[in-house]
C-alpha positions as a printed NumPy array, in Angstrom:
array([[ 0.   ,  0.   ,  0.   ],
       [ 1.361,  3.371, -0.973],
       [ 0.851,  6.371,  1.331],
       [ 0.204,  9.624, -0.539],
       [ 2.923, 12.224, -0.218],
       [ 0.474, 14.808,  1.153],
       [-0.269, 12.528,  4.11 ],
       [ 3.46 , 11.908,  4.693],
       [ 4.071, 15.652,  4.646],
       [ 1.246, 16.279,  7.122],
       [ 2.583, 13.56 ,  9.441],
       [ 6.099, 15.015,  9.252],
       [ 4.85 , 18.482, 10.165],
       [ 2.745, 17.11 , 13.034],
       [ 5.724, 15.173, 14.396],
       [ 8.002, 18.195, 14.144],
       [ 5.492, 20.324, 16.046],
       [ 4.946, 17.668, 18.709],
       [ 8.653, 17.157, 19.459],
       [10.232, 19.541, 21.97 ],
       [12.753, 21.914, 20.457],
       [16.33 , 21.198, 21.449],
       [17.925, 24.106, 23.154],
       [21.361, 25.015, 21.884],
       [23.926, 23.6  , 24.269],
       [25.365, 26.244, 26.516],
       [29.107, 26.701, 26.201],
       [30.997, 24.99 , 28.993],
       [32.525, 27.284, 31.625],
       [36.049, 26.437, 32.815],
       [38.09 , 27.905, 35.637],
       [41.73 , 27.85 , 34.54 ],
       [44.328, 28.154, 37.321],
       [47.861, 29.094, 36.259],
       [51.029, 30.74 , 37.436],
       [51.398, 34.36 , 36.24 ],
       [54.797, 33.458, 34.766],
       [53.656, 30.546, 32.591],
       [53.36 , 31.374, 28.885],
       [52.303, 27.983, 27.504],
       [49.122, 28.079, 29.603],
       [47.769, 30.926, 27.459],
       [48.139, 28.663, 24.423],
       [46.095, 25.93 , 26.063],
       [43.435, 28.421, 27.202],
       [43.14 , 29.681, 23.602],
       [42.839, 26.063, 22.401],
       [39.959, 25.448, 24.818],
       [38.225, 28.626, 23.636],
       [38.559, 27.54 , 19.989],
       [36.85 , 24.313, 21.004],
       [33.808, 25.981, 22.572],
       [34.858, 26.195, 26.209],
       [34.637, 29.554, 27.935],
       [37.728, 30.112, 30.064],
       [38.027, 32.189, 33.215],
       [41.758, 32.473, 33.955],
       [42.842, 32.83 , 37.58 ],
       [46.519, 33.557, 38.13 ],
       [48.013, 32.361, 41.38 ],
       [51.477, 32.284, 42.883],
       [50.504, 29.095, 44.733],
       [49.418, 26.706, 41.967],
       [50.6  , 23.751, 44.09 ],
       [47.84 , 24.442, 46.639],
       [45.24 , 24.466, 43.838],
       [46.462, 21.066, 42.65 ],
       [46.497, 19.649, 46.174],
       [42.991, 20.97 , 46.908],
       [41.738, 19.278, 43.722],
       [43.353, 15.912, 44.43 ],
       [46.057, 16.071, 41.748],
       [48.895, 13.878, 43.002],
       [52.478, 15.043, 42.256],
       [53.099, 12.359, 39.607],
       [50.062, 13.583, 37.634],
       [50.852, 17.296, 37.745],
       [51.47 , 19.691, 34.877],
       [51.721, 23.461, 34.728],
       [48.031, 24.39 , 35.045],
       [44.789, 23.031, 36.47 ],
       [41.322, 23.464, 34.982],
       [38.015, 22.853, 36.731],
       [35.217, 22.16 , 34.252],
       [31.706, 20.864, 34.836],
       [32.61 , 19.257, 38.158],
       [35.855, 17.669, 36.922],
       [39.532, 18.542, 37.285],
       [41.556, 18.615, 34.065],
       [45.288, 18.737, 34.645],
       [47.72 , 19.831, 31.949],
       [47.674, 20.333, 28.199],
       [44.69 , 18.061, 27.615],
       [43.466, 17.271, 24.079],
       [39.813, 18.156, 23.479],
       [38.955, 14.56 , 22.565],
       [39.77 , 13.395, 26.096],
       [37.784, 16.295, 27.593],
       [34.75 , 15.439, 25.455],
       [35.047, 11.77 , 26.424],
       [35.172, 12.738, 30.121],
       [32.12 , 14.994, 29.854],
       [30.065, 12.531, 27.816],
       [30.883,  9.4  , 29.849],
       [30.861, 11.202, 33.234],
       [32.847,  8.555, 35.151],
       [32.967,  8.58 , 38.956],
       [36.478, 10.066, 39.149],
       [37.85 , 13.487, 40.159],
       [39.13 , 14.202, 36.674],
       [41.889, 13.481, 34.163],
       [45.557, 14.392, 33.847],
       [48.172, 14.618, 31.13 ],
       [51.317, 14.822, 33.303],
       [54.243, 17.026, 32.431],
       [54.273, 19.244, 29.388],
       [54.597, 16.876, 26.413],
       [55.758, 18.29 , 23.085],
       [52.947, 18.633, 20.574],
       [50.173, 18.74 , 23.174],
       [47.62 , 21.572, 22.845],
       [49.342, 24.834, 23.782],
       [52.845, 23.357, 23.715],
       [55.287, 23.707, 20.878],
       [57.138, 20.962, 19.09 ],
       [56.068, 17.768, 17.445],
       [54.149, 15.018, 19.182],
       [56.707, 12.292, 19.893],
       [54.41 ,  9.489, 21.085],
       [50.763,  8.946, 22.023],
       [49.613, 10.95 , 25.032],
       [48.771,  8.758, 28.019],
       [45.95 , 10.402, 29.967],
       [45.366,  9.23 , 33.525],
       [42.366,  9.285, 35.815],
       [42.608, 11.5  , 38.852],
       [41.429,  8.952, 41.375],
       [42.772,  6.884, 44.24 ],
       [44.649,  4.622, 41.817],
       [46.813,  5.498, 38.825],
       [44.72 ,  4.202, 35.928],
       [44.815,  5.107, 32.256],
       [41.737,  7.012, 31.089],
       [42.654,  7.311, 27.401],
       [45.525,  7.312, 24.944],
       [45.585,  9.91 , 22.158]])
């Protein structure tokens, strides 16, 4: 049996009107803690902005206290700490790992890319090997590799 196109059109319009409109997703708001002397942090903040994350930069002379307060163990530390949507993001994190964190919403404090690896967002140089991204949790577990 063939359904006339006028009926299909009417059904399509009725369905479209009955479905709730999707609100545009609000940009994510990040608090970006950094030392006033660090220049690579500005590069990572710009990278986050280009990827739709609004960044509020807070400069502090005591970045170590920020890391400690957010549960970032010394072996996971980098030069800056970001708090975004209830998670801690440590270091020059690729946007793919951030999106994975926010979409999966695991029961962890956050994620960390330790050190300042060449080729990571905001850092110069060429990427030398895959980035190993760790969970910020009670155990040192890999969250992702990019």
